[in-house]
C-alpha positions in Angstrom: 27.0 -28.9 61.5 30.0 -26.7 61.1 30.2 -24.1 58.4 32.8 -21.5 57.3 31.4 -18.2 56.2 33.2 -15.3 54.6 31.8 -12.0 55.9 32.8 -8.5 54.5 34.8 -6.5 57.0 32.1 -3.8 57.5 29.5 -6.5 58.3 31.9 -8.3 60.6 32.6 -5.1 62.5 28.9 -4.3 62.8 28.2 -7.9 64.0 31.0 -7.5 66.6 29.4 -4.3 67.9 25.9 -5.8 68.1 27.1 -9.0 69.6 28.8 -7.0 72.4 25.8 -4.9 72.9 23.4 -7.9 73.0 25.8 -10.0 75.1 25.8 -12.8 72.6 28.0 -14.3 69.9 28.2 -13.4 66.2 27.3 -17.0 65.4 24.1 -16.6 67.4 23.2 -13.4 65.6 23.8 -15.1 62.2 21.6 -18.0 63.2 18.9 -15.6 64.2 19.2 -13.8 60.9 19.0 -17.1 59.0 15.9 -18.0 60.9 14.3 -14.7 60.1 15.0 -15.1 56.4 13.4 -18.6 56.5 10.4 -17.3 58.3 10.0 -14.4 55.9 10.1 -16.7 52.9 7.6 -19.1 54.5 5.2 -16.2 55.2 5.4 -15.0 51.6 4.5 -18.5 50.4 1.6 -18.6 52.8 0.3 -15.2 51.7 0.7 -16.2 48.0 -1.1 -19.5 48.6 -3.9 -17.7 50.4 -4.2 -15.2 47.5 -4.3 -18.0 45.0 -7.0 -19.7 47.0 -9.2 -16.6 47.1 -8.6 -15.8 43.4 -9.6 -19.4 42.4 -12.5 -19.9 44.8 -14.0 -16.5 44.7 -13.4 -15.5 41.1 -17.1 -15.0 40.4 -17.6 -12.8 43.5 -14.5 -10.7 42.6 -15.8 -10.3 39.1 -19.2 -9.1 40.4 -17.5 -6.7 42.8 -15.3 -5.4 40.0 -18.4 -4.7 37.9 -20.4 -3.0 40.8 
C-alpha cells in the first residue's frame, strides 16, 4: 500500500543521515519505527492485562501483604 507522508525538514534531514549511515532507505527506517511503536503499545497492553489479572485473582493475598 502506498502512502504519502509529510515529514518536518529537521526530521527528514536526520532520517537522510541515518539512512546513509545504515545503508538503507528512509522508507525502511520509517517502517521500522512504525513496527516499534506497535510493539510498544502491544507490550503495554500485555503488562496492563497481567496487572489486572494479578489484582483480580490475588486481591486477598495483596490485602494480607499490605496489612503485614
